[in-house]
C-alpha positions in Angstrom: 158.2 112.8 66.5 156.1 109.7 67.5 152.7 110.4 68.9 150.5 108.0 70.9 147.3 108.3 68.9 143.8 108.4 70.4 143.0 106.1 73.3 144.1 107.0 76.9 148.5 106.6 78.4 150.5 104.6 80.9 149.6 101.2 79.5 149.6 99.4 76.2 147.3 97.3 74.1 148.6 94.2 72.5 146.5 92.4 70.0 146.9 89.1 68.1 144.5 88.6 65.2 142.1 85.8 65.5 142.6 82.8 63.2 139.0 83.1 62.0 138.3 86.8 61.3 134.6 86.1 60.7 134.0 84.8 64.2 133.4 87.1 67.2 134.4 84.4 69.6 138.0 83.4 69.8 140.0 81.3 72.3 143.0 83.2 73.6 146.0 82.1 75.7 146.8 84.0 78.8 147.5 86.9 79.2 145.2 87.6 76.3 141.4 87.7 76.3 138.9 87.6 73.4 137.5 91.0 72.4 135.7 91.6 69.1 137.0 88.3 67.6 140.6 89.1 68.4 143.0 88.4 71.3 143.7 91.4 73.4 146.0 92.2 76.4 145.5 95.5 78.3 148.7 96.2 80.1 148.5 98.3 83.3 151.8 97.4 85.0 154.4 98.7 82.5 154.8 102.0 80.7 157.3 103.4 78.3 157.8 105.0 74.9 155.8 103.9 71.8 158.8 101.8 70.6 159.4 100.2 74.0 155.7 99.3 74.4 155.6 98.0 70.8 158.5 95.7 71.6 156.7 94.6 74.8 153.7 93.6 72.8 155.8 91.8 70.2 157.6 89.9 73.0 154.1 88.6 74.0 153.5 87.5 70.4 151.3 90.5 69.5 151.6 94.1 68.4 150.2 97.4 69.3 146.5 97.5 68.5 145.1 98.6 65.1 141.8 100.3 65.5 140.9 100.8 61.8 137.7 98.9 62.2 134.9 100.8 63.9 133.1 97.7 65.3 136.4 96.5 66.8 137.1 99.9 68.2 133.7 99.9 69.9 134.3 96.4 71.3 137.6 97.5 72.8 136.1 100.7 74.4 133.3 98.6 75.9 135.8 96.1 77.2 138.0 98.8 78.8 135.0 100.4 80.4 133.8 97.0 81.8 137.1 96.6 83.6 136.4 99.6 85.8 140.1 100.7 85.6 141.4 104.2 86.0 141.2 106.3 82.8 144.7 106.4 81.4 146.2 106.7 77.9 147.3 103.7 75.9 149.7 103.4 73.0 148.1 102.2 69.8 149.7 101.0 66.5 149.3 104.3 64.7 152.4 106.4 64.1 153.4 109.4 62.2 157.1 108.6 62.4 157.7 108.4 58.6 156.1 111.8 58.0 154.8 114.3 60.6 151.0 114.4 60.5 150.7 111.4 58.2 149.3 108.6 60.3 149.9 105.0 59.4 
């Protein structure tokens, strides 16, 4: 069984790592915006399964977001809250597909 992880549903987060991981400012090409030193796209238009949304992200040149870094996680939450969008769930990169309850 694939689960969605922690954030909120209906959209997806795509993230492309910044070239300079030490910098908090990064230039991103549309539709991405710089958040916490990485390029992020918050998708509100499309929804689907974890696999479908991961493919959507990969087609944009990114992948589902990895929130293993607490500072980046906080930056993402602040960014989402600043958008004043409805509170919905988002798919993230974590999955327990290989072993139920073992998140990767």
